[in-house]
N, CA, C and O of each residue as an XYZ file, in Angstrom:
312
protein
N      88.725     57.170   -201.684
C      89.250     58.234   -202.350
C      91.130     57.739   -202.872
O      91.697     58.185   -203.869
N      91.655     56.880   -202.002
C      92.742     56.729   -202.680
C      92.580     56.222   -204.309
O      93.031     56.936   -205.205
N      91.870     54.876   -204.622
C      91.381     54.190   -205.932
C      90.926     55.346   -206.661
O      91.292     55.291   -207.835
N      90.300     56.303   -206.397
C      90.134     57.591   -207.368
C      91.515     58.558   -207.559
O      91.567     59.402   -208.453
N      92.403     58.374   -206.798
C      93.269     59.333   -207.036
C      94.318     58.662   -208.029
O      95.107     59.270   -208.751
N      94.143     57.083   -207.901
C      94.956     56.087   -208.627
C      96.110     56.101   -207.799
O      97.128     55.849   -208.443
N      96.346     56.361   -206.284
C      97.582     56.030   -205.618
C      97.782     54.392   -205.967
O      96.791     53.662   -205.987
N      99.186     53.842   -206.252
C      99.520     52.486   -205.983
C     100.584     52.367   -205.365
O     100.794     51.359   -204.691
N     101.568     53.467   -205.472
C     102.805     53.059   -204.146
C     102.627     53.312   -203.115
O     102.160     54.376   -202.709
N     103.092     52.024   -202.223
C     102.842     51.992   -201.056
C     103.196     53.057   -200.297
O     102.244     53.445   -199.620
N     104.432     53.838   -200.105
C     104.500     55.219   -199.669
C     103.358     56.480   -200.146
O     102.966     57.489   -199.559
N     103.121     56.032   -201.172
C     102.167     57.727   -201.779
C     100.837     57.084   -200.641
O     100.140     57.969   -200.145
N     100.546     55.833   -200.302
C      99.037     55.234   -199.585
C      99.432     55.548   -198.243
O      98.662     56.197   -197.535
N     100.156     55.297   -197.962
C     100.701     55.671   -196.394
C     100.549     56.802   -196.066
O      99.849     57.128   -195.107
N     101.183     57.611   -196.808
C     101.388     59.590   -196.765
C      99.775     59.940   -196.975
O      99.320     60.947   -196.433
N      99.169     59.325   -197.547
C      97.765     59.787   -197.555
C      96.940     59.515   -196.419
O      96.014     60.210   -196.000
N      97.496     58.111   -195.827
C      96.513     57.838   -194.569
C      96.865     58.688   -193.448
O      96.037     59.183   -192.684
N      98.457     58.882   -193.355
C      98.749     59.340   -192.080
C      98.246     61.015   -192.131
O      98.246     61.756   -191.148
N      97.779     61.441   -193.661
C      97.385     62.925   -193.567
C      96.406     63.215   -193.604
O      96.170     64.423   -193.600
N      95.264     62.216   -193.662
C      94.070     62.178   -194.103
C      93.359     62.184   -192.535
O      93.874     61.914   -191.450
N      91.978     62.602   -192.872
C      91.125     62.676   -191.912
C      89.890     61.843   -191.887
O      89.721     60.950   -192.717
N      89.264     62.038   -191.214
C      87.713     61.064   -190.911
C      86.705     62.198   -190.809
O      85.509     62.022   -191.040
N      87.194     63.291   -190.478
C      86.016     64.330   -190.232
C      85.087     64.383   -191.670
O      85.675     64.702   -192.704
N      83.648     64.069   -191.716
C      82.974     64.177   -192.285
C      82.528     62.766   -193.120
O      81.589     62.834   -193.913
N      83.266     61.451   -192.899
C      83.206     60.109   -193.068
C      82.432     59.686   -192.134
O      81.342     59.424   -192.643
N      82.433     59.466   -190.923
C      81.885     59.403   -189.999
C      80.765     60.190   -189.427
O      80.856     61.412   -189.309
N      79.469     59.374   -188.988
C      78.236     60.152   -188.695
C      78.685     60.662   -187.407
O      79.629     60.294   -186.707
N      77.832     61.575   -187.232
C      77.713     62.166   -185.700
C      77.436     61.622   -184.614
O      76.246     61.501   -184.325
N      78.528     61.108   -183.649
C      77.949     60.282   -182.383
C      76.501     60.790   -181.711
O      75.911     61.843   -181.953
N      76.142     59.809   -180.869
C      74.864     60.321   -180.320
C      75.373     60.658   -179.073
O      76.380     60.121   -178.611
N      74.614     61.681   -178.395
C      74.916     61.954   -176.778
C      74.840     60.862   -176.047
O      73.720     60.361   -176.155
N      75.629     60.200   -175.262
C      75.458     59.176   -174.035
C      74.312     59.331   -173.074
O      74.223     60.389   -172.451
N      73.717     58.691   -172.955
C      72.481     58.530   -172.131
C      72.740     57.620   -170.624
O      73.067     56.441   -170.763
N      72.636     58.008   -169.631
C      73.066     57.721   -168.748
C      71.543     57.252   -167.593
O      70.709     58.024   -167.121
N      71.618     56.136   -167.472
C      69.886     55.797   -166.717
C      70.467     54.703   -165.471
O      71.333     53.889   -165.151
N      69.351     55.345   -165.117
C      69.904     54.399   -163.245
C      69.295     53.284   -163.540
O      68.372     53.097   -164.333
N      69.976     52.389   -162.717
C      69.492     51.026   -162.753
C      68.043     50.674   -162.223
O      67.587     51.489   -161.421
N      67.210     49.538   -162.560
C      65.978     49.719   -161.826
C      65.682     47.727   -161.995
O      65.396     47.128   -163.032
N      65.821     47.317   -161.029
C      65.698     46.129   -160.637
C      64.388     45.892   -160.576
O      63.608     46.611   -159.952
N      64.045     44.809   -161.259
C      62.784     44.108   -161.167
C      62.576     42.384   -160.835
O      63.474     41.794   -160.234
N      61.591     41.804   -161.185
C      61.488     40.561   -160.474
C      62.553     39.460   -161.292
O      63.222     38.546   -160.810
N      62.440     39.895   -162.630
C      63.092     38.735   -163.448
C      64.662     38.838   -162.889
O      65.122     37.857   -162.307
N      65.511     40.078   -163.075
C      66.782     40.712   -162.704
C      67.297     39.983   -161.640
O      68.306     39.280   -161.605
N      66.198     40.323   -160.479
C      66.362     40.013   -159.026
C      66.497     38.538   -159.106
O      67.372     38.096   -158.361
N      65.941     37.778   -159.724
C      65.720     36.302   -159.589
C      67.195     36.049   -160.060
O      68.015     35.603   -159.259
N      67.533     36.332   -161.353
C      68.481     35.733   -162.024
C      69.724     36.310   -161.335
O      70.757     35.995   -161.927
N      69.875     36.933   -160.440
C      70.947     37.708   -159.625
C      71.259     36.882   -158.567
O      72.388     36.452   -158.334
N      70.025     36.603   -157.771
C      70.188     35.466   -156.713
C      70.542     34.232   -157.149
O      71.366     33.537   -156.554
N      69.954     33.889   -158.196
C      70.493     32.629   -158.854
C      71.603     32.289   -159.028
O      71.979     31.171   -158.679
N      72.623     33.413   -159.772
C      73.822     33.263   -160.066
C      74.776     33.626   -158.967
O      75.961     33.298   -159.017
N      74.254     34.307   -157.972
C      75.323     34.496   -156.606
C      75.659     33.131   -155.872
O      76.698     32.676   -155.395
N      74.147     32.587   -155.993
C      74.375     31.053   -155.308
C      75.146     29.992   -156.011
O      76.093     29.389   -155.505
N      74.608     29.775   -157.388
C      75.764     29.633   -158.071
C      77.347     29.382   -158.140
O      78.076     28.397   -158.257
N      77.529     30.926   -157.992
C      78.657     30.862   -157.869
C      79.289     30.671   -156.291
O      80.463     30.305   -156.235
N      78.603     30.889   -155.083
C      79.121     30.705   -153.599
C      79.068     28.865   -153.686
O      79.954     28.289   -153.056
N      78.068     28.014   -154.437
C      78.146     26.837   -154.179
C      79.211     26.140   -155.038
O      79.532     25.013   -154.664
N      79.969     26.774   -156.431
C      80.888     26.112   -157.204
C      82.426     26.257   -156.492
O      83.435     25.560   -156.599
N      82.179     27.288   -155.844
C      83.391     27.897   -155.464
C      83.979     27.486   -153.604
O      84.965     27.819   -152.946
N      82.772     26.632   -153.329
C      82.617     25.831   -152.053
C      82.485     24.163   -152.060
O      82.175     23.619   -151.001
N      82.676     23.509   -153.022
C      82.563     22.430   -153.457
C      83.614     21.520   -152.666
O      83.295     20.491   -152.070
N      85.144     22.128   -152.753
C      86.101     21.122   -151.983
C      87.043     22.199   -151.444
O      87.649     22.974   -152.182
N      87.125     22.199   -150.141
C      86.137     21.100   -149.038
C      84.590     21.287   -149.217
O      84.431     22.440   -149.619
N      83.868     20.908   -149.142
C      82.139     21.269   -149.188
C      81.443     22.014   -147.796
O      81.055     21.545   -146.727
N      81.476     23.160   -148.253
C      81.241     24.209   -147.023
C      79.783     23.525   -146.190
O      79.592     23.320   -144.991
N      79.007     23.321   -147.244
C      77.493     23.172   -146.690
C      77.274     21.611   -146.385
O      76.154     21.112   -146.270
N      78.487     20.895   -146.267
C      78.271     19.808   -145.499
C      77.890     19.573   -144.352
O      78.816     19.946   -143.630
N      77.018     19.145   -143.684
C      76.928     18.718   -142.412
C      76.228     20.015   -141.486
O      76.147     20.183   -140.269
N      75.809     20.765   -142.552
C      75.074     22.067   -141.597
C      73.552     21.885   -141.990
O      73.135     21.042   -142.784
N      72.839     22.754   -141.348
C      71.533     23.088   -141.656
C      70.883     24.011   -142.766
O      69.769     24.530   -142.705
N      71.907     24.121   -143.906
C      71.725     25.593   -144.933
C      70.962     24.800   -145.811
O      71.300     23.694   -146.233
N      69.959     25.379   -146.062
C      69.502     24.958   -147.477
C      69.518     25.965   -148.680
O      69.233     27.156   -148.804
N      69.975     24.970   -149.515
C      70.384     26.231   -150.658
C      69.224     26.461   -151.961
O      69.204     27.287   -152.872
N      68.378     25.450   -151.635
C      66.751     25.508   -152.525
C      66.084     24.965   -151.689
O      66.498     24.364   -150.698
N      64.482     25.209   -152.177
C      63.493     24.402   -151.652
C      62.856     23.979   -152.870
O      62.822     24.671   -153.888
N      62.301     22.719   -152.742
C      61.497     22.090   -153.890
C      60.030     22.318   -153.259
O      59.885     22.211   -152.041
N      59.109     22.584   -153.973
C      58.436     22.898   -153.979
C      56.983     21.442   -154.345
O      57.440     20.721   -155.232
N      56.097     21.134   -154.078
C      55.509     20.208   -154.481
C      53.710     20.328   -154.662
O      53.017     20.772   -153.748
N      53.328     20.017   -155.536
C      52.200     20.651   -156.274
C      51.080     19.495   -155.700
O      49.898     19.562   -156.036
């Protein structure tokens, strides 16, 4: 609309922007839907892997798992 009015002066453009409105220019926002989180096998596996990764990386120096019987993962042979 600034272009159609022929506004070229900076002060006129600033005045237009200060007193202008966006009503009618933007679409009406959709309602916010709140959904309860439902875990599934994939997200549970991802979260468990992520948490063990964080625990392992934060305890590398000094190694918290050194000389213990804790097994972080198990290798399955087919």
